[in-house]
CHARMM internal coordinates of N, CA and C (Angstrom, degrees):
IC EDIT
DIST 1 N 1 CA 1.4508
DIST 1 CA 1 C 1.5313
ANGL 1 N 1 CA 1 C 108.19
DIST 1 C 2 N 1.2969
ANGL 1 CA 1 C 2 N 116.76
DIHE 1 N 1 CA 1 C 2 N 135.33
DIST 2 N 2 CA 1.4490
ANGL 1 C 2 N 2 CA 123.37
DIHE 1 CA 1 C 2 N 2 CA 176.42
DIST 2 CA 2 C 1.5280
ANGL 2 N 2 CA 2 C 108.31
DIHE 1 C 2 N 2 CA 2 C -95.88
DIST 2 C 3 N 1.3303
ANGL 2 CA 2 C 3 N 116.73
DIHE 2 N 2 CA 2 C 3 N 116.42
DIST 3 N 3 CA 1.4676
ANGL 2 C 3 N 3 CA 120.12
DIHE 2 CA 2 C 3 N 3 CA -177.40
DIST 3 CA 3 C 1.5218
ANGL 3 N 3 CA 3 C 112.86
DIHE 2 C 3 N 3 CA 3 C -62.00
DIST 3 C 4 N 1.3249
ANGL 3 CA 3 C 4 N 117.07
DIHE 3 N 3 CA 3 C 4 N -25.29
DIST 4 N 4 CA 1.4671
ANGL 3 C 4 N 4 CA 120.14
DIHE 3 CA 3 C 4 N 4 CA 178.87
DIST 4 CA 4 C 1.5178
ANGL 4 N 4 CA 4 C 113.09
DIHE 3 C 4 N 4 CA 4 C -67.43
DIST 4 C 5 N 1.3183
ANGL 4 CA 4 C 5 N 117.95
DIHE 4 N 4 CA 4 C 5 N -14.19
DIST 5 N 5 CA 1.4656
ANGL 4 C 5 N 5 CA 120.70
DIHE 4 CA 4 C 5 N 5 CA -178.33
DIST 5 CA 5 C 1.5289
ANGL 5 N 5 CA 5 C 112.94
DIHE 4 C 5 N 5 CA 5 C -94.78
DIST 5 C 6 N 1.3394
ANGL 5 CA 5 C 6 N 117.91
DIHE 5 N 5 CA 5 C 6 N -3.68
DIST 6 N 6 CA 1.4643
ANGL 5 C 6 N 6 CA 121.03
DIHE 5 CA 5 C 6 N 6 CA 178.80
DIST 6 CA 6 C 1.5332
ANGL 6 N 6 CA 6 C 107.95
DIHE 5 C 6 N 6 CA 6 C -84.26
DIST 6 C 7 N 1.3133
ANGL 6 CA 6 C 7 N 115.89
DIHE 6 N 6 CA 6 C 7 N 111.69
DIST 7 N 7 CA 1.4549
ANGL 6 C 7 N 7 CA 121.91
DIHE 6 CA 6 C 7 N 7 CA -172.45
DIST 7 CA 7 C 1.5333
ANGL 7 N 7 CA 7 C 113.37
DIHE 6 C 7 N 7 CA 7 C -60.67
DIST 7 C 8 N 1.3202
ANGL 7 CA 7 C 8 N 118.06
DIHE 7 N 7 CA 7 C 8 N -34.28
DIST 8 N 8 CA 1.4650
ANGL 7 C 8 N 8 CA 121.06
DIHE 7 CA 7 C 8 N 8 CA -175.69
DIST 8 CA 8 C 1.5303
ANGL 8 N 8 CA 8 C 112.82
DIHE 7 C 8 N 8 CA 8 C -89.98
DIST 8 C 9 N 1.3418
ANGL 8 CA 8 C 9 N 118.13
DIHE 8 N 8 CA 8 C 9 N 6.85
DIST 9 N 9 CA 1.4559
ANGL 8 C 9 N 9 CA 122.30
DIHE 8 CA 8 C 9 N 9 CA -178.21
DIST 9 CA 9 C 1.5160
ANGL 9 N 9 CA 9 C 109.70
DIHE 8 C 9 N 9 CA 9 C -109.29
DIST 9 C 10 N 1.3240
ANGL 9 CA 9 C 10 N 116.65
DIHE 9 N 9 CA 9 C 10 N 129.32
DIST 10 N 10 CA 1.4544
ANGL 9 C 10 N 10 CA 122.17
DIHE 9 CA 9 C 10 N 10 CA 178.39
DIST 10 CA 10 C 1.5204
ANGL 10 N 10 CA 10 C 108.22
DIHE 9 C 10 N 10 CA 10 C -113.73
DIST 10 C 11 N 1.3265
ANGL 10 CA 10 C 11 N 116.80
DIHE 10 N 10 CA 10 C 11 N 118.06
DIST 11 N 11 CA 1.4560
ANGL 10 C 11 N 11 CA 121.79
DIHE 10 CA 10 C 11 N 11 CA -179.33
DIST 11 CA 11 C 1.5282
ANGL 11 N 11 CA 11 C 109.48
DIHE 10 C 11 N 11 CA 11 C -97.86
DIST 11 C 12 N 1.3256
ANGL 11 CA 11 C 12 N 115.88
DIHE 11 N 11 CA 11 C 12 N 126.51
DIST 12 N 12 CA 1.4570
ANGL 11 C 12 N 12 CA 121.71
DIHE 11 CA 11 C 12 N 12 CA 179.86
DIST 12 CA 12 C 1.5215
ANGL 12 N 12 CA 12 C 109.96
DIHE 11 C 12 N 12 CA 12 C -132.48
DIST 12 C 13 N 1.3271
ANGL 12 CA 12 C 13 N 116.40
DIHE 12 N 12 CA 12 C 13 N 150.97
DIST 13 N 13 CA 1.4610
ANGL 12 C 13 N 13 CA 120.91
DIHE 12 CA 12 C 13 N 13 CA 174.22
DIST 13 CA 13 C 1.5270
ANGL 13 N 13 CA 13 C 109.17
DIHE 12 C 13 N 13 CA 13 C -74.43
DIST 13 C 14 N 1.3172
ANGL 13 CA 13 C 14 N 116.59
DIHE 13 N 13 CA 13 C 14 N 159.97
DIST 14 N 14 CA 1.4577
ANGL 13 C 14 N 14 CA 120.95
DIHE 13 CA 13 C 14 N 14 CA 175.89
DIST 14 CA 14 C 1.5072
ANGL 14 N 14 CA 14 C 115.03
DIHE 13 C 14 N 14 CA 14 C 106.34
DIST 14 C 15 N 1.3048
ANGL 14 CA 14 C 15 N 118.16
DIHE 14 N 14 CA 14 C 15 N 6.21
DIST 15 N 15 CA 1.4601
ANGL 14 C 15 N 15 CA 121.51
DIHE 14 CA 14 C 15 N 15 CA 178.55
DIST 15 CA 15 C 1.5165
ANGL 15 N 15 CA 15 C 111.23
DIHE 14 C 15 N 15 CA 15 C -108.81
DIST 15 C 16 N 1.3193
ANGL 15 CA 15 C 16 N 116.35
DIHE 15 N 15 CA 15 C 16 N 139.33
DIST 16 N 16 CA 1.4598
ANGL 15 C 16 N 16 CA 122.03
DIHE 15 CA 15 C 16 N 16 CA 178.97
DIST 16 CA 16 C 1.5188
ANGL 16 N 16 CA 16 C 109.53
DIHE 15 C 16 N 16 CA 16 C -139.92
DIST 16 C 17 N 1.3315
ANGL 16 CA 16 C 17 N 117.71
DIHE 16 N 16 CA 16 C 17 N 132.01
DIST 17 N 17 CA 1.4611
ANGL 16 C 17 N 17 CA 119.48
DIHE 16 CA 16 C 17 N 17 CA 172.94
DIST 17 CA 17 C 1.5244
ANGL 17 N 17 CA 17 C 109.65
DIHE 16 C 17 N 17 CA 17 C -74.51
DIST 17 C 18 N 1.3228
ANGL 17 CA 17 C 18 N 117.22
DIHE 17 N 17 CA 17 C 18 N 148.99
DIST 18 N 18 CA 1.4603
ANGL 17 C 18 N 18 CA 122.31
DIHE 17 CA 17 C 18 N 18 CA 177.62
DIST 18 CA 18 C 1.5194
ANGL 18 N 18 CA 18 C 109.05
DIHE 17 C 18 N 18 CA 18 C -112.21
DIST 18 C 19 N 1.3213
ANGL 18 CA 18 C 19 N 116.25
DIHE 18 N 18 CA 18 C 19 N 126.54
DIST 19 N 19 CA 1.4606
ANGL 18 C 19 N 19 CA 122.63
DIHE 18 CA 18 C 19 N 19 CA -178.82
DIST 19 CA 19 C 1.5263
ANGL 19 N 19 CA 19 C 109.69
DIHE 18 C 19 N 19 CA 19 C -116.42
DIST 19 C 20 N 1.3142
ANGL 19 CA 19 C 20 N 115.80
DIHE 19 N 19 CA 19 C 20 N 145.53
DIST 20 N 20 CA 1.4567
ANGL 19 C 20 N 20 CA 122.66
DIHE 19 CA 19 C 20 N 20 CA 172.94
DIST 20 CA 20 C 1.5189
ANGL 20 N 20 CA 20 C 107.36
DIHE 19 C 20 N 20 CA 20 C -133.23
DIST 20 C 21 N 1.3236
ANGL 20 CA 20 C 21 N 115.96
DIHE 20 N 20 CA 20 C 21 N 120.26
DIST 21 N 21 CA 1.4579
ANGL 20 C 21 N 21 CA 122.29
DIHE 20 CA 20 C 21 N 21 CA -178.20
DIST 21 CA 21 C 1.5246
ANGL 21 N 21 CA 21 C 111.78
DIHE 20 C 21 N 21 CA 21 C 51.09
DIST 21 C 22 N 1.3281
ANGL 21 CA 21 C 22 N 116.00
DIHE 21 N 21 CA 21 C 22 N 40.98
DIST 22 N 22 CA 1.4547
ANGL 21 C 22 N 22 CA 122.14
DIHE 21 CA 21 C 22 N 22 CA 177.00
DIST 22 CA 22 C 1.5124
ANGL 22 N 22 CA 22 C 116.24
DIHE 21 C 22 N 22 CA 22 C 83.47
DIST 22 C 23 N 1.3392
ANGL 22 CA 22 C 23 N 117.45
DIHE 22 N 22 CA 22 C 23 N -5.71
DIST 23 N 23 CA 1.4653
ANGL 22 C 23 N 23 CA 120.87
DIHE 22 CA 22 C 23 N 23 CA -179.47
DIST 23 CA 23 C 1.5265
ANGL 23 N 23 CA 23 C 110.34
DIHE 22 C 23 N 23 CA 23 C -103.11
DIST 23 C 24 N 1.3129
ANGL 23 CA 23 C 24 N 116.25
DIHE 23 N 23 CA 23 C 24 N 137.96
DIST 24 N 24 CA 1.4583
ANGL 23 C 24 N 24 CA 121.33
DIHE 23 CA 23 C 24 N 24 CA 175.52
DIST 24 CA 24 C 1.5237
ANGL 24 N 24 CA 24 C 108.61
DIHE 23 C 24 N 24 CA 24 C -69.86
DIST 24 C 25 N 1.3478
ANGL 24 CA 24 C 25 N 117.13
DIHE 24 N 24 CA 24 C 25 N 120.87
DIST 25 N 25 CA 1.4620
ANGL 24 C 25 N 25 CA 120.95
DIHE 24 CA 24 C 25 N 25 CA -176.87
DIST 25 CA 25 C 1.5226
ANGL 25 N 25 CA 25 C 113.11
DIHE 24 C 25 N 25 CA 25 C -118.99
DIST 25 C 26 N 1.3165
ANGL 25 CA 25 C 26 N 117.80
DIHE 25 N 25 CA 25 C 26 N -5.86
DIST 26 N 26 CA 1.4533
ANGL 25 C 26 N 26 CA 119.74
DIHE 25 CA 25 C 26 N 26 CA -179.88
DIST 26 CA 26 C 1.5140
ANGL 26 N 26 CA 26 C 110.67
DIHE 25 C 26 N 26 CA 26 C 168.85
DIST 26 C 27 N 1.3245
ANGL 26 CA 26 C 27 N 114.32
DIHE 26 N 26 CA 26 C 27 N -162.44
DIST 27 N 27 CA 1.4584
ANGL 26 C 27 N 27 CA 120.09
DIHE 26 CA 26 C 27 N 27 CA 179.64
DIST 27 CA 27 C 1.5221
ANGL 27 N 27 CA 27 C 108.66
DIHE 26 C 27 N 27 CA 27 C -156.00
DIST 27 C 28 N 1.3152
ANGL 27 CA 27 C 28 N 114.71
DIHE 27 N 27 CA 27 C 28 N 160.91
DIST 28 N 28 CA 1.4545
ANGL 27 C 28 N 28 CA 121.00
DIHE 27 CA 27 C 28 N 28 CA 175.12
DIST 28 CA 28 C 1.5219
ANGL 28 N 28 CA 28 C 107.43
DIHE 27 C 28 N 28 CA 28 C -125.86
DIST 28 C 29 N 1.3135
ANGL 28 CA 28 C 29 N 116.20
DIHE 28 N 28 CA 28 C 29 N 141.33
DIST 29 N 29 CA 1.4544
ANGL 28 C 29 N 29 CA 121.12
DIHE 28 CA 28 C 29 N 29 CA 178.36
DIST 29 CA 29 C 1.5171
ANGL 29 N 29 CA 29 C 110.67
DIHE 28 C 29 N 29 CA 29 C -132.25
DIST 29 C 30 N 1.3117
ANGL 29 CA 29 C 30 N 115.93
DIHE 29 N 29 CA 29 C 30 N 130.45
DIST 30 N 30 CA 1.4614
ANGL 29 C 30 N 30 CA 122.79
DIHE 29 CA 29 C 30 N 30 CA 179.88
DIST 30 CA 30 C 1.5266
ANGL 30 N 30 CA 30 C 107.93
DIHE 29 C 30 N 30 CA 30 C -120.56
DIST 30 C 31 N 1.3325
ANGL 30 CA 30 C 31 N 116.80
DIHE 30 N 30 CA 30 C 31 N 135.85
DIST 31 N 31 CA 1.4578
ANGL 30 C 31 N 31 CA 120.17
DIHE 30 CA 30 C 31 N 31 CA 180.00
DIST 31 CA 31 C 1.5159
ANGL 31 N 31 CA 31 C 110.21
DIHE 30 C 31 N 31 CA 31 C -150.17
DIST 31 C 32 N 1.3280
ANGL 31 CA 31 C 32 N 115.67
DIHE 31 N 31 CA 31 C 32 N 145.45
DIST 32 N 32 CA 1.4509
ANGL 31 C 32 N 32 CA 120.13
DIHE 31 CA 31 C 32 N 32 CA 171.87
DIST 32 CA 32 C 1.5107
ANGL 32 N 32 CA 32 C 115.34
DIHE 31 C 32 N 32 CA 32 C 126.39
DIST 32 C 33 N 1.3406
ANGL 32 CA 32 C 33 N 118.77
DIHE 32 N 32 CA 32 C 33 N -14.87
DIST 33 N 33 CA 1.4659
ANGL 32 C 33 N 33 CA 120.45
DIHE 32 CA 32 C 33 N 33 CA -176.80
DIST 33 CA 33 C 1.5242
ANGL 33 N 33 CA 33 C 112.35
DIHE 32 C 33 N 33 CA 33 C -109.37
DIST 33 C 34 N 1.3049
ANGL 33 CA 33 C 34 N 118.25
DIHE 33 N 33 CA 33 C 34 N 6.01
DIST 34 N 34 CA 1.4580
ANGL 33 C 34 N 34 CA 121.90
DIHE 33 CA 33 C 34 N 34 CA -175.28
DIST 34 CA 34 C 1.5175
ANGL 34 N 34 CA 34 C 109.84
DIHE 33 C 34 N 34 CA 34 C 100.08
DIST 34 C 35 N 1.3283
ANGL 34 CA 34 C 35 N 117.62
DIHE 34 N 34 CA 34 C 35 N 152.61
DIST 35 N 35 CA 1.4643
ANGL 34 C 35 N 35 CA 121.18
DIHE 34 CA 34 C 35 N 35 CA -172.57
DIST 35 CA 35 C 1.5312
ANGL 35 N 35 CA 35 C 114.84
DIHE 34 C 35 N 35 CA 35 C -56.07
DIST 35 C 36 N 1.3227
ANGL 35 CA 35 C 36 N 117.95
DIHE 35 N 35 CA 35 C 36 N -44.32
DIST 36 N 36 CA 1.4567
ANGL 35 C 36 N 36 CA 120.39
DIHE 35 CA 35 C 36 N 36 CA -176.79
DIST 36 CA 36 C 1.5246
ANGL 36 N 36 CA 36 C 111.43
DIHE 35 C 36 N 36 CA 36 C -65.79
DIST 36 C 37 N 1.3214
ANGL 36 CA 36 C 37 N 117.34
DIHE 36 N 36 CA 36 C 37 N -46.49
DIST 37 N 37 CA 1.4663
ANGL 36 C 37 N 37 CA 120.82
DIHE 36 CA 36 C 37 N 37 CA 179.91
DIST 37 CA 37 C 1.5234
ANGL 37 N 37 CA 37 C 111.50
DIHE 36 C 37 N 37 CA 37 C -70.95
DIST 37 C 38 N 1.3143
ANGL 37 CA 37 C 38 N 117.50
DIHE 37 N 37 CA 37 C 38 N -38.32
DIST 38 N 38 CA 1.4753
ANGL 37 C 38 N 38 CA 120.69
DIHE 37 CA 37 C 38 N 38 CA 176.44
DIST 38 CA 38 C 1.5264
ANGL 38 N 38 CA 38 C 109.93
DIHE 37 C 38 N 38 CA 38 C -57.47
DIST 38 C 39 N 1.3416
ANGL 38 CA 38 C 39 N 116.54
DIHE 38 N 38 CA 38 C 39 N -47.58
DIST 39 N 39 CA 1.4568
ANGL 38 C 39 N 39 CA 121.07
DIHE 38 CA 38 C 39 N 39 CA -178.42
DIST 39 CA 39 C 1.5304
ANGL 39 N 39 CA 39 C 110.95
DIHE 38 C 39 N 39 CA 39 C -65.46
DIST 39 C 40 N 1.3315
ANGL 39 CA 39 C 40 N 117.60
DIHE 39 N 39 CA 39 C 40 N -43.64
DIST 40 N 40 CA 1.4651
ANGL 39 C 40 N 40 CA 120.98
DIHE 39 CA 39 C 40 N 40 CA -179.58
DIST 40 CA 40 C 1.5232
ANGL 40 N 40 CA 40 C 110.51
DIHE 39 C 40 N 40 CA 40 C -62.29
DIST 40 C 41 N 1.3177
ANGL 40 CA 40 C 41 N 118.18
DIHE 40 N 40 CA 40 C 41 N -43.01
DIST 41 N 41 CA 1.4590
ANGL 40 C 41 N 41 CA 121.54
DIHE 40 CA 40 C 41 N 41 CA 179.95
DIST 41 CA 41 C 1.5273
ANGL 41 N 41 CA 41 C 111.06
DIHE 40 C 41 N 41 CA 41 C -67.07
DIST 41 C 42 N 1.3143
ANGL 41 CA 41 C 42 N 117.50
DIHE 41 N 41 CA 41 C 42 N -40.81
DIST 42 N 42 CA 1.4655
ANGL 41 C 42 N 42 CA 121.00
DIHE 41 CA 41 C 42 N 42 CA 177.98
DIST 42 CA 42 C 1.5269
ANGL 42 N 42 CA 42 C 110.38
DIHE 41 C 42 N 42 CA 42 C -61.89
DIST 42 C 43 N 1.3364
ANGL 42 CA 42 C 43 N 117.28
DIHE 42 N 42 CA 42 C 43 N -41.83
DIST 43 N 43 CA 1.4601
ANGL 42 C 43 N 43 CA 120.88
DIHE 42 CA 42 C 43 N 43 CA 178.25
DIST 43 CA 43 C 1.5314
ANGL 43 N 43 CA 43 C 111.15
DIHE 42 C 43 N 43 CA 43 C -64.78
DIST 43 C 44 N 1.3360
ANGL 43 CA 43 C 44 N 117.51
DIHE 43 N 43 CA 43 C 44 N -41.74
DIST 44 N 44 CA 1.4638
ANGL 43 C 44 N 44 CA 120.74
DIHE 43 CA 43 C 44 N 44 CA 178.70
DIST 44 CA 44 C 1.5247
ANGL 44 N 44 CA 44 C 110.84
DIHE 43 C 44 N 44 CA 44 C -65.95
DIST 44 C 45 N 1.3107
ANGL 44 CA 44 C 45 N 117.41
DIHE 44 N 44 CA 44 C 45 N -40.58
DIST 45 N 45 CA 1.4701
ANGL 44 C 45 N 45 CA 120.64
DIHE 44 CA 44 C 45 N 45 CA 178.08
DIST 45 CA 45 C 1.5226
ANGL 45 N 45 CA 45 C 110.29
DIHE 44 C 45 N 45 CA 45 C -64.18
DIST 45 C 46 N 1.3117
ANGL 45 CA 45 C 46 N 117.21
DIHE 45 N 45 CA 45 C 46 N -40.64
DIST 46 N 46 CA 1.4582
ANGL 45 C 46 N 46 CA 121.86
DIHE 45 CA 45 C 46 N 46 CA 178.59
DIST 46 CA 46 C 1.5258
ANGL 46 N 46 CA 46 C 110.02
DIHE 45 C 46 N 46 CA 46 C -62.44
DIST 46 C 47 N 1.3234
ANGL 46 CA 46 C 47 N 117.25
DIHE 46 N 46 CA 46 C 47 N -44.87
DIST 47 N 47 CA 1.4705
ANGL 46 C 47 N 47 CA 120.97
DIHE 46 CA 46 C 47 N 47 CA 177.84
DIST 47 CA 47 C 1.5169
ANGL 47 N 47 CA 47 C 110.92
DIHE 46 C 47 N 47 CA 47 C -61.72
DIST 47 C 48 N 1.3199
ANGL 47 CA 47 C 48 N 117.14
DIHE 47 N 47 CA 47 C 48 N -43.97
DIST 48 N 48 CA 1.4693
ANGL 47 C 48 N 48 CA 120.99
DIHE 47 CA 47 C 48 N 48 CA 178.62
DIST 48 CA 48 C 1.5238
ANGL 48 N 48 CA 48 C 111.10
DIHE 47 C 48 N 48 CA 48 C -59.98
DIST 48 C 49 N 1.3210
ANGL 48 CA 48 C 49 N 116.85
DIHE 48 N 48 CA 48 C 49 N -48.73
DIST 49 N 49 CA 1.4717
ANGL 48 C 49 N 49 CA 120.60
DIHE 48 CA 48 C 49 N 49 CA -178.35
DIST 49 CA 49 C 1.5323
ANGL 49 N 49 CA 49 C 111.80
DIHE 48 C 49 N 49 CA 49 C -65.56
DIST 49 C 50 N 1.3231
ANGL 49 CA 49 C 50 N 116.51
DIHE 49 N 49 CA 49 C 50 N -34.72
DIST 50 N 50 CA 1.4552
ANGL 49 C 50 N 50 CA 120.79
DIHE 49 CA 49 C 50 N 50 CA 179.22
DIST 50 CA 50 C 1.5309
ANGL 50 N 50 CA 50 C 111.21
DIHE 49 C 50 N 50 CA 50 C -65.78
DIST 50 C 51 N 1.3279
ANGL 50 CA 50 C 51 N 116.19
DIHE 50 N 50 CA 50 C 51 N -31.14
DIST 51 N 51 CA 1.4735
ANGL 50 C 51 N 51 CA 120.85
DIHE 50 CA 50 C 51 N 51 CA -176.19
DIST 51 CA 51 C 1.5242
ANGL 51 N 51 CA 51 C 113.54
DIHE 50 C 51 N 51 CA 51 C -94.71
DIST 51 C 52 N 1.3091
ANGL 51 CA 51 C 52 N 119.49
DIHE 51 N 51 CA 51 C 52 N 9.97
DIST 52 N 52 CA 1.4632
ANGL 51 C 52 N 52 CA 121.42
DIHE 51 CA 51 C 52 N 52 CA 177.79
DIST 52 CA 52 C 1.5171
ANGL 52 N 52 CA 52 C 111.08
DIHE 51 C 52 N 52 CA 52 C -68.69
END
COOR INIT
IC SEED 1 N 1 CA 1 C
IC BUILD
């Protein structure tokens, strides 16, 4: 299935899943600075949280 073909689904940059010991425990979402910056900030936040 191609997610781009689901009419009720909106895909945006800036989302990252959060894992702890291999298990999905949450997610982080960043929005407001444009797709490239949103994604970069979400990735940096994910790295920071992973290294706590």
